[in-house]
C-alpha positions, -999 to 999 in steps of 0.1 A, spaced: 350 -434 569 342 -438 603 375 -445 628 359 -477 630 361 -486 598 397 -469 595 411 -489 626 395 -520 607 415 -511 577 451 -504 595 447 -539 613 439 -558 577 469 -537 564 494 -547 594 477 -582 592 486 -584 553 453 -594 549 439 -586 513 408 -562 518 389 -543 494 369 -508 507 332 -509 496 315 -475 489 283 -471 477 284 -440 456 244 -430 461 246 -430 500 282 -432 507 277 -463 527 312 -484 533 323 -519 541 356 -533 544 356 -566 523 378 -599 524 368 -613 493 399 -640 493 388 -652 525 363 -683 533 353 -670 565 336 -638 553 311 -618 580 296 -600 552 264 -610 538 277 -618 503 243 -606 483 245 -569 500 282 -566 482 297 -576 447 318 -598 460 335 -615 430 339 -578 412 358 -570 448 379 -602 443 384 -589 406 396 -555 422 423 -576 439 437 -599 419 439 -571 389 454 -541 416 431 -516 406 399 -498 419 371 -501 398 333 -490 399 303 -517 394 270 -515 389 250 -531 417 220 -532 427 205 -496 424 235 -482 418 270 -482 415 300 -494 442 332 -481 443 360 -506 451 394 -496 461 419 -526 469 445 -529 494 465 -557 489 495 -567 510 534 -563 489 536 -592 465 556 -621 479 586 -644 460 586 -677 476 624 -692 463 628 -726 470 666 -730 464 697 -713 483 712 -712 448 738 -687 431 705 -673 414 687 -666 444 712 -637 459 709 -613 425 672 -621 422 663 -616 462 682 -580 455 665 -570 425 631 -580 442 631 -560 469 636 -522 451 607 -533 428 587 -537 461 580 -576 468 591 -594 502 612 -621 496 610 -656 517 637 -679 507 628 -717 515 659 -743 518 662 -773 547 699 -773 538 711 -744 567 748 -748 555 735 -729 522 707 -708 536 725 -684 559 723 -646 568 754 -637 557 748 -651 522 709 -634 522 710 -607 547 675 -592 554 660 -623 537 637 -640 558 649 -677 559 629 -706 563 648 -736 573 618 -763 564 613 -790 535 594 -773 508 557 -794 516 560 -778 549 568 -744 544 545 -733 520 515 -751 541 528 -730 570 535 -695 542 501 -702 526 511 -687 487 481 -662 475 471 -641 449 501 -619 459 525 -647 457 553 -659 433 565 -696 439 599 -703 421 620 -734 424 655 -731 419 674 -765 428 674 -785 402 668 -811 430 636 -835 426 634 -840 462 630 -798 469 614 -786 436 587 -815 432 571 -812 462 571 -771 465 556 -768 427 527 -793 438 519 -775 469 524 -742 449 500 -758 426 473 -761 448 470 -725 456 461 -694 437 500 -683 433 496 -659 401 532 -673 391 551 -704 394 583 -709 375 607 -735 379 647 -734 368 659 -758 342 662 -767 307 633 -779 288 648 -819 288 651 -816 325 611 -798 326 600 -832 302 613 -850 334 596 -827 359 564 -829 343 563 -868 340 572 -869 374 541 -848 386 520 -866 366 530 -899 381 521 -882 416 488 -872 400 491 -835 394 464 -831 365 477 -815 327 456 -778 337 479 -777 369 512 -783 351 510 -762 325 508 -735 354 541 -738 358 566 -713 337 596 -735 326 624 -729 314 619 -701 339 623 -665 328 615 -646 298 644 -654 270 668 -627 268 697 -650 264 709 -644 302 736 -666 312 752 -650 345 733 -657 375 722 -618 378 714 -617 346 695 -647 348 677 -629 381 667 -601 354 650 -624 334 628 -642 361 616 -610 378 607 -595 344 586 -624 339 571 -622 375 564 -589 368 545 -597 334 522 -622 351 519 -601 380 509 -570 353 489 -592 331 514 -585 303 527 -622 301 526 -638 261 505 -666 258 
């Protein structure tokens, strides 16, 4: 690897840009690819961009036959990010569990009396309405969006914003009856059925969880299952 390419890779890691280091096996030529970005500088025909994107999504290195040989694709993903909407009692143990699992947590809640540094030490707090917050945070394929408030003024705009992007997991707290009412509101707002089907609700694996900590375990386990491709259909 050249020093210029290494500098570019380190810069991408610092900026949390998903990147793929592509190496042509016949001649060793290397290029840093950004297949999830619209303004790609690479000529698409020169490299297997679809395979590079797959390597990012699956978070695994792959070798792809391409042209007269093969290309080794090594993904460099940023840490998984949890965008949690609602500074509720479940959010605190969820944040505590997510950090040792290698995930970054962003807590979104415009209610400054609830989303405080005392209640959520070390957690990034965004005191904006969810639609504005998600427009700034720009969820990507390494992002899970969790709505926990039971308040349609907060949860519904967050879900609609999340459904417009590639988040690998979107979950909403609430009973099946609550979710039926929620899905009807989303339909009334013009959200398509295939998008509504992306919402995991009731949120979390069905393990009989009752306490906030137990519910947090169930939620995080379901997030991991979707991240690693082990979710049950």
